[in-house]
gemmi code that builds the backbone of each chain (N, CA, C; Angstrom):
import gemmi

chains = {
    "A": [
        ("MET", (-24.859, -33.690, 62.263), (-25.995, -33.275, 63.091), (-26.545, -34.496, 63.823)),
        ("ARG", (-26.861, -34.298, 65.080), (-27.337, -35.447, 65.840), (-28.791, -35.766, 65.488)),
        ("ASP", (-29.140, -37.006, 65.698), (-30.491, -37.455, 65.344), (-31.533, -36.749, 66.215)),
        ("PHE", (-32.731, -36.589, 65.680), (-33.826, -36.042, 66.474), (-35.142, -36.608, 65.967)),
        ("GLU", (-36.131, -36.563, 66.843), (-37.474, -36.973, 66.457), (-38.447, -35.859, 66.805)),
        ("LEU", (-39.259, -35.493, 65.819), (-40.274, -34.461, 65.997), (-41.585, -34.975, 65.411)),
        ("THR", (-42.632, -34.186, 65.540), (-43.898, -34.561, 64.917), (-44.185, -33.630, 63.749)),
        ("ASP", (-44.781, -34.201, 62.707), (-45.107, -33.377, 61.540), (-46.465, -32.709, 61.744)),
        ("GLN", (-46.958, -32.099, 60.688), (-48.200, -31.321, 60.790), (-49.418, -32.190, 61.055)),
        ("ALA", (-49.279, -33.495, 60.878), (-50.387, -34.413, 61.161), (-50.136, -35.182, 62.460)),
        ("GLU", (-49.206, -34.691, 63.270), (-48.867, -35.300, 64.569), (-48.218, -36.670, 64.420)),
        ("ARG", (-47.690, -36.954, 63.254), (-46.970, -38.209, 63.035), (-45.510, -38.024, 63.433)),
        ("ALA", (-44.935, -39.070, 64.014), (-43.528, -39.011, 64.403), (-42.645, -38.981, 63.158)),
        ("TRP", (-41.624, -38.163, 63.224), (-40.668, -38.030, 62.106), (-39.273, -38.032, 62.702)),
        ("ARG", (-38.465, -39.008, 62.303), (-37.101, -39.121, 62.840), (-36.089, -38.898, 61.725)),
        ("LEU", (-35.095, -38.098, 62.018), (-34.087, -37.757, 61.008), (-33.381, -39.006, 60.486)),
        ("ALA", (-32.998, -39.891, 61.378), (-32.259, -41.088, 60.948), (-33.086, -41.918, 59.969)),
        ("ASP", (-34.388, -41.987, 60.197), (-35.249, -42.752, 59.284), (-35.348, -42.049, 57.934)),
        ("ALA", (-35.451, -40.735, 57.961), (-35.554, -39.986, 56.710), (-34.287, -40.153, 55.868)),
        ("LEU", (-33.140, -40.183, 56.522), (-31.876, -40.307, 55.790), (-31.729, -41.670, 55.120)),
        ("LYS", (-32.475, -42.655, 55.584), (-32.433, -43.959, 54.915), (-32.971, -43.865, 53.490)),
        ("GLY", (-33.793, -42.841, 53.242), (-34.367, -42.668, 51.909), (-33.549, -41.781, 50.996)),
        ("GLY", (-32.438, -41.228, 51.495), (-31.610, -40.368, 50.659), (-31.142, -39.144, 51.418)),
        ("ALA", (-30.711, -38.156, 50.661), (-30.223, -36.917, 51.275), (-31.398, -36.140, 51.865)),
        ("MET", (-31.073, -35.245, 52.784), (-32.103, -34.424, 53.434), (-31.741, -32.954, 53.334)),
        ("VAL", (-32.736, -32.159, 53.060), (-32.580, -30.708, 53.135), (-33.453, -30.236, 54.299)),
        ("LEU", (-32.814, -29.755, 55.344), (-33.549, -29.235, 56.500), (-33.652, -27.726, 56.378)),
        ("VAL", (-34.879, -27.255, 56.454), (-35.136, -25.817, 56.336), (-35.625, -25.310, 57.689)),
        ("PHE", (-34.860, -24.463, 58.309), (-35.262, -23.864, 59.578), (-35.814, -22.471, 59.278)),
        ("TYR", (-36.960, -22.178, 59.858), (-37.479, -20.822, 59.682), (-38.141, -20.360, 60.962)),
        ("ARG", (-38.417, -19.094, 61.024), (-38.750, -18.479, 62.304), (-40.096, -18.903, 62.878)),
        ("GLY", (-41.123, -19.033, 62.039), (-42.444, -19.354, 62.546), (-43.011, -18.218, 63.387)),
        ("ASP", (-44.094, -18.537, 64.110), (-44.740, -17.569, 64.998), (-45.096, -16.298, 64.257)),
        ("TRP", (-45.639, -16.420, 63.058), (-46.017, -15.225, 62.300), (-47.266, -14.619, 62.890)),
    ],
    "B": [
        ("MET", (-38.708, -23.017, 46.952), (-38.209, -24.359, 47.240), (-39.320, -25.406, 47.061)),
        ("ALA", (-40.497, -25.065, 47.565), (-41.619, -26.000, 47.426), (-41.982, -26.202, 45.963)),
        ("ARG", (-41.904, -25.111, 45.208), (-42.303, -25.193, 43.802), (-41.248, -25.907, 42.966)),
        ("GLU", (-40.039, -26.018, 43.488), (-38.956, -26.696, 42.777), (-38.710, -28.074, 43.375)),
        ("TYR", (-39.682, -28.615, 44.088), (-39.445, -29.845, 44.838), (-39.021, -31.002, 43.930)),
        ("GLY", (-39.548, -31.024, 42.732), (-39.168, -32.081, 41.796), (-37.674, -32.098, 41.519)),
        ("ASP", (-37.060, -30.918, 41.477), (-35.610, -30.839, 41.251), (-34.845, -31.457, 42.420)),
        ("TYR", (-35.408, -31.345, 43.612), (-34.770, -31.951, 44.785), (-34.913, -33.468, 44.756)),
        ("LEU", (-36.112, -33.934, 44.419), (-36.346, -35.383, 44.363), (-35.455, -36.036, 43.308)),
        ("ARG", (-35.304, -35.360, 42.179), (-34.460, -35.914, 41.115), (-32.997, -36.010, 41.542)),
        ("ARG", (-32.620, -35.202, 42.498), (-31.242, -35.250, 43.007), (-31.121, -36.106, 44.257)),
        ("GLY", (-32.171, -36.879, 44.520), (-32.084, -37.840, 45.618), (-32.299, -37.262, 46.995)),
        ("ALA", (-33.001, -36.141, 47.074), (-33.192, -35.489, 48.369), (-34.660, -35.200, 48.634)),
        ("THR", (-35.021, -35.270, 49.888), (-36.320, -34.780, 50.322), (-36.095, -33.574, 51.239)),
        ("ILE", (-37.152, -32.879, 51.541), (-37.073, -31.661, 52.340), (-37.963, -31.805, 53.566)),
        ("ALA", (-37.514, -31.269, 54.680), (-38.363, -31.119, 55.860), (-38.065, -29.751, 56.462)),
        ("ALA", (-39.103, -29.064, 56.861), (-38.939, -27.767, 57.522), (-39.080, -27.970, 59.028)),
        ("VAL", (-38.391, -27.150, 59.790), (-38.419, -27.234, 61.256), (-38.723, -25.843, 61.802)),
        ("VAL", (-39.655, -25.786, 62.739), (-40.113, -24.489, 63.231), (-40.625, -24.646, 64.656)),
        ("ILE", (-40.728, -23.536, 65.381), (-41.192, -23.614, 66.771), (-42.703, -23.759, 66.876)),
        ("ASP", (-43.412, -23.560, 65.795), (-44.875, -23.592, 65.841), (-45.396, -24.995, 66.136)),
        ("THR", (-46.663, -25.055, 66.544), (-47.284, -26.330, 66.869), (-47.669, -27.082, 65.591)),
        ("SER", (-47.959, -28.355, 65.753), (-48.386, -29.149, 64.592), (-49.654, -28.587, 63.972)),
        ("GLU", (-50.538, -28.089, 64.817), (-51.785, -27.522, 64.295), (-51.497, -26.290, 63.428)),
        ("GLN", (-50.613, -25.435, 63.902), (-50.240, -24.264, 63.099), (-49.546, -24.703, 61.812)),
        ("ASN", (-48.717, -25.723, 61.934), (-47.989, -26.197, 60.755), (-48.921, -26.819, 59.725)),
        ("ALA", (-49.974, -27.482, 60.221), (-50.950, -28.060, 59.285), (-51.604, -26.952, 58.462)),
        ("ALA", (-51.909, -25.839, 59.121), (-52.507, -24.717, 58.395), (-51.542, -24.159, 57.358)),
        ("MET", (-50.254, -24.105, 57.726), (-49.254, -23.572, 56.802), (-49.068, -24.498, 55.595)),
        ("VAL", (-49.043, -25.800, 55.856), (-48.879, -26.760, 54.758), (-50.038, -26.643, 53.776)),
        ("GLU", (-51.238, -26.483, 54.323), (-52.402, -26.348, 53.445), (-52.387, -25.018, 52.705)),
        ("LYS", (-52.057, -23.972, 53.434), (-52.087, -22.640, 52.822), (-51.127, -22.534, 51.650)),
        ("LEU", (-49.935, -23.101, 51.836), (-48.903, -22.978, 50.813), (-48.800, -24.210, 49.926)),
        ("ALA", (-49.685, -25.201, 50.158), (-49.656, -26.440, 49.373), (-48.260, -27.040, 49.369)),
        ("LEU", (-47.668, -27.131, 50.534), (-46.298, -27.630, 50.626), (-46.252, -29.133, 50.360)),
        ("PRO", (-45.290, -29.584, 49.582), (-45.171, -31.017, 49.302), (-44.300, -31.747, 50.312)),
        ("PHE", (-43.819, -31.051, 51.326), (-42.954, -31.683, 52.327), (-43.462, -31.328, 53.729)),
        ("PRO", (-43.042, -32.083, 54.746), (-43.587, -31.850, 56.084), (-42.972, -30.633, 56.777)),
        ("ILE", (-43.736, -30.079, 57.702), (-43.208, -29.094, 58.641), (-43.209, -29.754, 60.017)),
        ("LEU", (-42.067, -29.742, 60.654), (-41.887, -30.426, 61.930), (-41.927, -29.416, 63.071)),
        ("ALA", (-42.608, -29.793, 64.137), (-42.784, -28.888, 65.278), (-41.680, -29.101, 66.310)),
        ("ASP", (-41.005, -28.019, 66.634), (-39.967, -28.069, 67.674), (-40.139, -26.873, 68.622)),
        ("PRO", (-41.260, -26.854, 69.355), (-41.477, -25.742, 70.292), (-40.355, -25.699, 71.329)),
        ("GLY", (-39.793, -24.563, 71.512), (-38.666, -24.443, 72.437), (-37.327, -24.718, 71.795)),
        ("GLY", (-37.348, -25.403, 70.669), (-36.124, -25.622, 69.906), (-35.130, -26.605, 70.491)),
        ("GLU", (-35.533, -27.340, 71.526), (-34.558, -28.170, 72.232), (-34.116, -29.401, 71.445)),
        ("ARG", (-35.032, -29.936, 70.644), (-34.725, -31.225, 70.006), (-33.884, -31.090, 68.745)),
        ("ALA", (-34.164, -30.078, 67.953), (-33.474, -29.967, 66.660), (-32.835, -28.599, 66.431)),
        ("ILE", (-33.562, -27.539, 66.747), (-33.096, -26.195, 66.365), (-31.831, -25.818, 67.141)),
        ("LYS", (-31.868, -25.971, 68.453), (-30.680, -25.619, 69.245), (-29.507, -26.553, 68.944)),
        ("PRO", (-29.726, -27.885, 68.909), (-28.589, -28.761, 68.572), (-27.989, -28.472, 67.192)),
        ("ALA", (-28.824, -27.949, 66.280), (-28.304, -27.625, 64.945), (-27.523, -26.316, 64.942)),
        ("GLY", (-27.583, -25.589, 66.049), (-26.818, -24.346, 66.134), (-27.445, -23.181, 65.411)),
        ("VAL", (-28.773, -23.208, 65.234), (-29.436, -22.127, 64.502), (-30.522, -21.459, 65.357)),
        ("TRP", (-30.364, -21.511, 66.657), (-31.336, -20.906, 67.569), (-31.046, -19.420, 67.732)),
        ("ASP", (-32.087, -18.611, 67.613), (-31.988, -17.174, 67.855), (-32.461, -16.933, 69.281)),
        ("ASP", (-31.511, -16.765, 70.191), (-31.878, -16.668, 71.605), (-32.655, -15.394, 71.897)),
        ("LYS", (-32.382, -14.356, 71.154), (-33.093, -13.097, 71.374), (-34.556, -13.215, 70.943)),
        ("GLY", (-34.762, -13.798, 69.778), (-36.123, -13.920, 69.270), (-36.844, -15.157, 69.743)),
        ("LYS", (-36.121, -16.075, 70.400), (-36.693, -17.341, 70.869), (-37.338, -18.126, 69.728)),
        ("MET", (-36.598, -18.227, 68.638), (-37.066, -18.966, 67.474), (-35.857, -19.355, 66.631)),
        ("ALA", (-36.118, -20.139, 65.594), (-35.012, -20.558, 64.734), (-34.539, -19.382, 63.882)),
        ("ARG", (-33.233, -19.320, 63.672), (-32.737, -18.419, 62.643), (-33.035, -19.061, 61.286)),
        ("PRO", (-33.267, -18.277, 60.262), (-33.529, -18.888, 58.955), (-32.273, -19.592, 58.454)),
        ("ALA", (-32.397, -20.864, 58.183), (-31.205, -21.620, 57.797), (-31.597, -22.813, 56.943)),
        ("ILE", (-30.658, -23.235, 56.125), (-30.820, -24.438, 55.321), (-29.583, -25.305, 55.527)),
        ("VAL", (-29.829, -26.564, 55.871), (-28.742, -27.512, 56.088), (-28.995, -28.727, 55.199)),
        ("VAL", (-27.995, -29.104, 54.435), (-28.101, -30.281, 53.568), (-27.266, -31.407, 54.175)),
        ("LEU", (-27.919, -32.562, 54.319), (-27.245, -33.727, 54.887), (-27.170, -34.840, 53.853)),
        ("ALA", (-25.998, -35.449, 53.746), (-25.848, -36.641, 52.929), (-26.554, -37.805, 53.623)),
        ("PRO", (-26.849, -38.885, 52.901), (-27.544, -40.017, 53.537), (-26.812, -40.576, 54.756)),
        ("ASP", (-25.514, -40.398, 54.820), (-24.774, -40.878, 55.994), (-24.781, -39.862, 57.134)),
        ("GLY", (-25.538, -38.801, 56.989), (-25.659, -37.799, 58.041), (-24.629, -36.690, 57.975)),
        ("ARG", (-23.706, -36.793, 57.052), (-22.659, -35.784, 56.898), (-23.261, -34.472, 56.392)),
        ("GLU", (-22.884, -33.377, 57.019), (-23.380, -32.075, 56.576), (-22.545, -31.599, 55.402)),
        ("VAL", (-23.215, -31.309, 54.288), (-22.478, -30.906, 53.088), (-22.762, -29.474, 52.680)),
        ("TYR", (-23.729, -28.855, 53.332), (-24.053, -27.463, 52.990), (-24.781, -26.843, 54.160)),
        ("ARG", (-24.462, -25.588, 54.428), (-25.169, -24.847, 55.483), (-25.229, -23.377, 55.089)),
        ("TYR", (-26.410, -22.816, 55.225), (-26.595, -21.372, 55.015), (-27.432, -20.865, 56.175)),
        ("VAL", (-26.931, -19.887, 56.870), (-27.680, -19.277, 57.967), (-27.913, -17.822, 57.606)),
        ("GLY", (-29.172, -17.448, 57.489), (-29.516, -16.100, 57.071), (-29.411, -15.094, 58.196)),
        ("VAL", (-29.324, -13.831, 57.816), (-29.212, -12.775, 58.816), (-30.579, -12.310, 59.306)),
        ("ASP", (-31.625, -12.559, 58.515), (-32.976, -12.209, 58.958), (-33.964, -13.115, 58.235)),
        ("PHE", (-35.244, -12.920, 58.504), (-36.255, -13.864, 58.029), (-36.346, -13.952, 56.515)),
        ("MET", (-35.920, -12.913, 55.823), (-35.996, -12.943, 54.364), (-34.780, -13.590, 53.704)),
        ("ASP", (-33.738, -13.686, 54.457), (-32.445, -14.042, 53.871), (-32.314, -15.551, 53.687)),
        ("ARG", (-32.502, -15.982, 52.468), (-32.363, -17.407, 52.141), (-31.600, -17.544, 50.825)),
        ("PRO", (-30.896, -18.639, 50.654), (-30.219, -18.839, 49.379), (-31.227, -19.224, 48.304)),
        ("GLY", (-30.858, -19.039, 47.066), (-31.692, -19.506, 45.970), (-31.620, -21.017, 45.852)),
        ("ASP", (-32.591, -21.602, 45.145), (-32.577, -23.052, 44.971), (-31.299, -23.525, 44.294)),
        ("ASP", (-30.808, -22.738, 43.339), (-29.644, -23.180, 42.569), (-28.470, -23.537, 43.467)),
        ("GLU", (-28.250, -22.713, 44.473), (-27.112, -22.937, 45.363), (-27.253, -24.258, 46.124)),
        ("VAL", (-28.455, -24.537, 46.567), (-28.698, -25.775, 47.321), (-28.628, -26.986, 46.384)),
        ("LEU", (-29.166, -26.816, 45.187), (-29.160, -27.927, 44.231), (-27.739, -28.289, 43.804)),
        ("VAL", (-26.872, -27.303, 43.725), (-25.466, -27.592, 43.404), (-24.839, -28.465, 44.488)),
        ("ALA", (-25.176, -28.155, 45.737), (-24.658, -28.980, 46.837), (-25.159, -30.409, 46.716)),
        ("LEU", (-26.409, -30.577, 46.307), (-26.967, -31.924, 46.140), (-26.353, -32.633, 44.935)),
        ("ASP", (-26.055, -31.881, 43.884), (-25.413, -32.488, 42.715), (-24.119, -33.195, 43.117)),
        ("GLY", (-23.416, -32.591, 44.055), (-22.148, -33.165, 44.483), (-22.293, -34.513, 45.161)),
        ("LEU", (-23.487, -34.837, 45.637), (-23.701, -36.116, 46.318), (-23.968, -37.263, 45.338)),
        ("GLU", (-24.421, -36.900, 44.121), (-24.667, -37.897, 43.073), (-25.557, -39.026, 43.571)),
        ("GLN", (-26.693, -38.662, 44.124), (-27.637, -39.643, 44.646), (-28.677, -40.030, 43.589)),
        ("PRO", (-29.189, -41.258, 43.651), (-30.280, -41.636, 42.737), (-31.557, -40.893, 43.114)),
        ("PRO", (-32.454, -40.713, 42.153), (-33.697, -39.974, 42.436), (-34.522, -40.654, 43.534)),
        ("VAL", (-35.276, -39.822, 44.225), (-36.193, -40.315, 45.251), (-37.584, -40.425, 44.641)),
        ("ASP", (-38.229, -41.547, 44.882), (-39.585, -41.749, 44.390), (-40.558, -41.310, 45.478)),
        ("ALA", (-40.951, -40.062, 45.431), (-41.866, -39.524, 46.433), (-42.889, -38.657, 45.720)),
        ("PRO", (-44.102, -38.570, 46.263), (-45.128, -37.754, 45.600), (-44.780, -36.274, 45.649)),
        ("LEU", (-45.097, -35.586, 44.565), (-44.811, -34.148, 44.504), (-45.810, -33.345, 45.322)),
        ("ASN", (-47.020, -33.835, 45.405), (-48.050, -33.092, 46.134), (-48.834, -34.038, 47.036)),
        ("PRO", (-48.209, -34.504, 48.142), (-48.887, -35.474, 49.001), (-50.027, -34.881, 49.819)),
        ("VAL", (-50.038, -33.552, 49.976), (-51.057, -32.933, 50.825), (-52.089, -32.239, 49.947)),
        ("PRO", (-53.324, -32.727, 49.944), (-54.343, -32.046, 49.134), (-54.580, -30.646, 49.653)),
        ("HIS", (-54.730, -29.728, 48.721), (-54.903, -28.334, 49.131), (-56.359, -28.039, 49.444)),
        ("ARG", (-56.561, -27.415, 50.580), (-57.884, -26.887, 50.925), (-57.689, -25.435, 51.348)),
        ("SER", (-58.629, -24.622, 50.988), (-58.499, -23.212, 51.377), (-58.683, -23.086, 52.881)),
        ("PRO", (-57.681, -22.612, 53.598), (-57.797, -22.506, 55.050), (-58.603, -21.280, 55.456)),
        ("VAL", (-59.079, -21.302, 56.664), (-59.738, -20.129, 57.232), (-58.658, -19.279, 57.891)),
        ("ALA", (-58.506, -18.064, 57.411), (-57.436, -17.213, 57.918), (-57.744, -16.735, 59.332)),
        ("GLY", (-56.752, -16.804, 60.198), (-56.885, -16.273, 61.541), (-56.729, -14.766, 61.520)),
        ("PRO", (-56.937, -14.123, 62.654), (-56.889, -12.650, 62.683), (-55.518, -12.079, 62.375)),
        ("ARG", (-54.443, -12.864, 62.602), (-53.091, -12.348, 62.366), (-52.575, -12.677, 60.970)),
        ("ALA", (-53.345, -13.470, 60.249), (-52.816, -14.004, 58.996), (-52.725, -12.936, 57.911)),
        ("MET", (-51.605, -12.937, 57.208), (-51.487, -12.126, 55.997), (-51.873, -13.039, 54.838)),
        ("LYS", (-52.864, -12.628, 54.076), (-53.306, -13.460, 52.972), (-52.239, -13.477, 51.878)),
        ("LEU", (-52.191, -14.600, 51.187), (-51.107, -14.782, 50.221), (-51.052, -13.684, 49.154)),
        ("PRO", (-52.186, -13.268, 48.583), (-52.088, -12.175, 47.602), (-51.490, -10.908, 48.208)),
        ("ASP", (-51.761, -10.671, 49.504), (-51.229, -9.469, 50.144), (-49.723, -9.529, 50.300)),
        ("LEU", (-49.185, -10.739, 50.323), (-47.740, -10.869, 50.447), (-47.034, -10.223, 49.250)),
        ("GLY", (-47.686, -10.264, 48.093), (-47.101, -9.628, 46.917), (-46.973, -8.124, 47.103)),
        ("VAL", (-48.015, -7.514, 47.644), (-47.973, -6.071, 47.906), (-46.842, -5.762, 48.879)),
        ("TYR", (-46.751, -6.585, 49.910), (-45.725, -6.384, 50.943), (-44.316, -6.511, 50.349)),
        ("MET", (-44.125, -7.575, 49.570), (-42.784, -7.825, 49.033), (-42.405, -6.814, 47.956)),
        ("ARG", (-43.378, -6.348, 47.217), (-43.062, -5.285, 46.248), (-42.607, -4.037, 46.978)),
        ("GLY", (-43.249, -3.769, 48.105), (-42.826, -2.631, 48.916), (-41.408, -2.807, 49.418)),
        ("VAL", (-41.098, -4.025, 49.855), (-39.734, -4.311, 50.308), (-38.746, -4.099, 49.171)),
        ("ARG", (-39.107, -4.616, 48.000), (-38.191, -4.501, 46.849), (-37.937, -3.038, 46.481)),
        ("PHE", (-39.018, -2.264, 46.401), (-38.841, -0.859, 46.035), (-38.013, -0.119, 47.082)),
        ("ALA", (-38.287, -0.407, 48.354), (-37.552, 0.279, 49.419), (-36.066, -0.072, 49.352)),
        ("MET", (-35.765, -1.343, 49.102), (-34.363, -1.766, 49.041), (-33.670, -1.185, 47.814)),
        ("GLN", (-34.397, -1.107, 46.710), (-33.807, -0.508, 45.508), (-33.487, 0.965, 45.761)),
        ("ALA", (-34.397, 1.640, 46.468), (-34.152, 3.049, 46.782), (-32.968, 3.189, 47.723)),
        ("MET", (-32.894, 2.304, 48.711), (-31.782, 2.353, 49.655), (-30.455, 2.100, 48.962)),
        ("ALA", (-30.465, 1.181, 47.990), (-29.227, 0.871, 47.269), (-28.713, 2.096, 46.520)),
        ("VAL", (-29.641, 2.838, 45.946), (-29.248, 4.036, 45.199), (-28.722, 5.111, 46.138)),
        ("ARG", (-29.361, 5.244, 47.295), (-29.021, 6.346, 48.204), (-27.843, 6.029, 49.107)),
        ("SER", (-27.508, 4.742, 49.237), (-26.461, 4.367, 50.179), (-25.087, 4.835, 49.702)),
        ("ARG", (-24.301, 5.367, 50.632), (-22.928, 5.788, 50.316), (-21.923, 4.732, 50.729)),
        ("ASP", (-22.395, 3.751, 51.442), (-21.520, 2.704, 51.951), (-21.658, 1.458, 51.071)),
        ("ALA", (-20.529, 0.902, 50.630), (-20.573, -0.220, 49.684), (-21.268, -1.435, 50.292)),
        ("PHE", (-20.979, -1.716, 51.565), (-21.599, -2.877, 52.208), (-23.113, -2.707, 52.285)),
        ("ASP", (-23.553, -1.537, 52.722), (-24.991, -1.287, 52.823), (-25.658, -1.380, 51.453)),
        ("ARG", (-24.983, -0.862, 50.449), (-25.552, -0.904, 49.099), (-25.695, -2.352, 48.623)),
        ("GLU", (-24.667, -3.156, 48.857), (-24.738, -4.563, 48.442), (-25.821, -5.314, 49.202)),
        ("GLU", (-25.963, -5.015, 50.492), (-27.008, -5.672, 51.276), (-28.398, -5.284, 50.772)),
        ("ALA", (-28.564, -4.010, 50.434), (-29.860, -3.557, 49.920), (-30.165, -4.223, 48.579)),
        ("GLU", (-29.161, -4.316, 47.727), (-29.364, -4.969, 46.424), (-29.669, -6.453, 46.606)),
        ("ARG", (-28.980, -7.080, 47.559), (-29.220, -8.506, 47.819), (-30.633, -8.722, 48.348)),
        ("THR", (-31.069, -7.860, 49.231), (-32.410, -8.000, 49.794), (-33.479, -7.748, 48.736)),
        ("ALA", (-33.221, -6.825, 47.822), (-34.166, -6.593, 46.722), (-34.305, -7.855, 45.871)),
        ("LYS", (-33.190, -8.550, 45.648), (-33.247, -9.797, 44.866), (-34.000, -10.883, 45.631)),
        ("ILE", (-33.808, -10.918, 46.943), (-34.558, -11.883, 47.751), (-36.057, -11.617, 47.623)),
        ("ALA", (-36.430, -10.346, 47.675), (-37.847, -9.982, 47.534), (-38.374, -10.428, 46.173)),
        ("GLU", (-37.542, -10.315, 45.146), (-37.961, -10.771, 43.816), (-38.227, -12.272, 43.822)),
        ("ARG", (-37.371, -13.027, 44.533), (-37.585, -14.477, 44.603), (-38.876, -14.798, 45.348)),
        ("TYR", (-39.159, -14.063, 46.412), (-40.421, -14.264, 47.137), (-41.605, -13.997, 46.204)),
        ("LEU", (-41.499, -12.932, 45.414), (-42.597, -12.590, 44.513), (-42.809, -13.686, 43.475)),
        ("ALA", (-41.716, -14.226, 42.974), (-41.835, -15.307, 41.994), (-42.483, -16.532, 42.638)),
        ("ALA", (-42.069, -16.862, 43.855), (-42.638, -18.025, 44.550), (-44.101, -17.784, 44.892)),
        ("GLN", (-44.426, -16.556, 45.256), (-45.816, -16.238, 45.571), (-46.691, -16.421, 44.341)),
        ("GLY", (-46.200, -15.941, 43.201), (-46.963, -16.110, 41.970), (-47.168, -17.572, 41.627)),
        ("ALA", (-46.120, -18.372, 41.780), (-46.212, -19.802, 41.480), (-47.188, -20.486, 42.440)),
        ("THR", (-47.158, -20.090, 43.697), (-48.049, -20.704, 44.685), (-49.498, -20.324, 44.421)),
        ("LEU", (-49.715, -19.082, 44.054), (-51.084, -18.669, 43.743), (-51.636, -19.456, 42.568)),
        ("ARG", (-50.781, -19.673, 41.564), (-51.245, -20.450, 40.413), (-51.566, -21.871, 40.830)),
        ("LEU", (-50.719, -22.425, 41.682), (-50.900, -23.816, 42.092), (-52.142, -23.981, 42.949)),
        ("THR", (-52.316, -23.089, 43.919), (-53.412, -23.260, 44.868), (-54.762, -22.841, 44.310)),
        ("ALA", (-54.757, -21.862, 43.462), (-56.037, -21.382, 42.934), (-56.362, -22.003, 41.587)),
        ("GLY", (-55.339, -22.582, 40.974), (-55.564, -23.187, 39.671), (-55.879, -22.178, 38.596)),
        ("ARG", (-55.404, -20.999, 38.813), (-55.652, -19.935, 37.845), (-54.520, -18.933, 37.935)),
        ("ALA", (-54.504, -17.990, 37.028), (-53.469, -16.959, 37.061), (-53.672, -16.088, 38.288)),
        ("THR", (-52.642, -15.421, 38.706), (-52.751, -14.542, 39.857), (-53.774, -13.462, 39.581)),
        ("SER", (-54.337, -12.957, 40.661), (-55.436, -12.007, 40.544), (-54.973, -10.583, 40.306)),
        ("GLY", (-53.724, -10.443, 39.900), (-53.231, -9.106, 39.603), (-52.431, -8.510, 40.739)),
        ("ARG", (-52.423, -9.205, 41.874), (-51.696, -8.649, 43.026), (-50.407, -9.394, 43.248)),
        ("GLY", (-50.274, -10.558, 42.656), (-49.021, -11.271, 42.746), (-48.241, -11.026, 41.478)),
        ("GLU", (-47.058, -11.636, 41.378), (-46.272, -11.494, 40.169), (-45.964, -12.870, 39.631)),
        ("VAL", (-46.114, -13.024, 38.361), (-45.835, -14.297, 37.721), (-44.426, -14.253, 37.149)),
        ("PRO", (-43.580, -15.220, 37.554), (-42.210, -15.192, 37.049), (-42.170, -15.430, 35.554)),
    ],
}
model = gemmi.Model(1)
for chain_id, residues in chains.items():
    chain = gemmi.Chain(chain_id)
    for i, (resn, *xyz) in enumerate(residues, 1):
        res = gemmi.Residue()
        res.name, res.seqid = resn, gemmi.SeqId(i, " ")
        for name, pos in zip(("N", "CA", "C"), xyz):
            atom = gemmi.Atom()
            atom.name, atom.element = name, gemmi.Element(name[0])
            atom.pos, atom.b_iso = gemmi.Position(*pos), 0.0
            res.add_atom(atom)
        chain.add_residue(res)
    model.add_chain(chain)
structure = gemmi.Structure()
structure.add_model(model)
structure.setup_entities()
């Protein structure tokens, strides 16, 4: 999966490549817009 | 998944959710469900959802999916659900993580303090989710009995089990957020 950067619920930047430096990642995609 | 977060950390993994909602909406969701991991905003799905191949073009939102990545970025597990309820159990994902043999991650289990949110007009309150999911379970159990087609019967039985998992998670979340037993409308696993 290619790298991406998004913002979390506190508007902080979150980058996949940085997260992977800390170990494995479980990405959960869900529909939202409830 | 949120309630089993410690099992993920012990296997060297953290979790992040990705959704089309805004950060403000996600903040409300994190508080409501006392999530120990972040929810990332990807409105339009261009940055992560579409590149991951889990975009629902008809619904203009992410398909329900779980992707496990090794620290080197290698994808080791993928589950894409057929609808919003369709998710694998934790066990299946944890088995995929076991195969990576990673050292535990030192991360807080509950980094976000829980505050009771103010429900918006569209919000379904968490206790009500139990009523809803019990209805789903009963309906699917009835469909399984009445179905003459093996595939339909298996799908109905599978969906009933998914509803049971939602009910168990709802009960656990109610206990966590309220600090007390469920009020009789949720189910305690």
